N, C-alpha and C positions, 0 to 999 in steps of 0.2 A: 356546514359539512366539511369545508376545506380545513378549518381549524382542527376538527376531530381527526382528520387524516394526518395532518402535520404533527399533532400530539402523539398519535400512534407511532409515527416515525421517530419522534424524540424518545419515546419510551423504549422502542426497539434499539435505538442507538445506545442508550444507557445499559440495556440488558446485554447487548453485544459487547460493549466495552468491559463489562464485568466478566463475561465469558472469555474474553481475549487476554485477561491478566494471567491466566494459567499457562505457564511456559511449556509444560509437558503436553504433547499432543496425544490424547487418548482416542480410542475409537469413538467414544461418545462425542468428543469435541469435533472430530472430523464429520460426524453425522450432523452436527449442528451447523457446520459451514454451509451445507446445501440449502437449508431453509433461509439462512441469513442472505445468501446470494439471491435467492428468489425474491425475498422481501425488498432488498435494496434495488433489484432490477425493476420491480413494480413501481417503486418510487421514481426512478429516473425516467421510466416510460411515461408516467403521468406528467413529467416535466418536458416531454417532447424528444427525449433521446432514444435512439434505436438500440435495443438489446434483444437479439434474436433468441438466444438461450443462455441463461446464466449458468456458467460452468463452475464458478467458485468466487468467494470473497475472502480476501486476507486483509487483516488490519495493518495499516501502515504506521508503525510505532513512531517513526521519526517525524511524521506530519500530525500525529494525534496529540491531543492534550487530554487530561483526565476527564474533562466534561464534554469534549467534542471529539468523538472518534472519526477517524478517516480510514476509509476502506478502499482497496484496489479491487474493483469488480471486473471479472473476466467474463465477457460475453462471447458468443460465437462469432460475432462480426467486429467487435471492438473491445478495448479495455478502457475503464474509466477510473478516475480518482474521485471518490464520493465523500464529501464531508457532511455528516449528519448534524445539523444545527437544531437544537430544541426550538419548537414553536415557529420554525421557518422552513422554507423549501430547502432541500439539500443543495449544496454547492457541488456542481459536477464539472469535471475537467476531462475531456477526451485525451487519452494517452496515445502516442504514436506507436 
């Protein structure tokens, strides 16, 4: 069951990375950010991090690579840098 969940996160990471390559922010892209934030928030909660309400997720292009996306997740109570690694748990760093 855990491998299935991690595979889903890896697939999401790839899909989010493809969506993030579009430099123009369209209303459709903004609408996609909300579900991405919710999905990433669920993943970090499963790993023991607190995320009261996912407000948004923005890709961090300077920390990302083509196959490993890094997201800045804004929660109501904290912000996190989340690296989505295929077939592994996400690497999460709490930001001040």
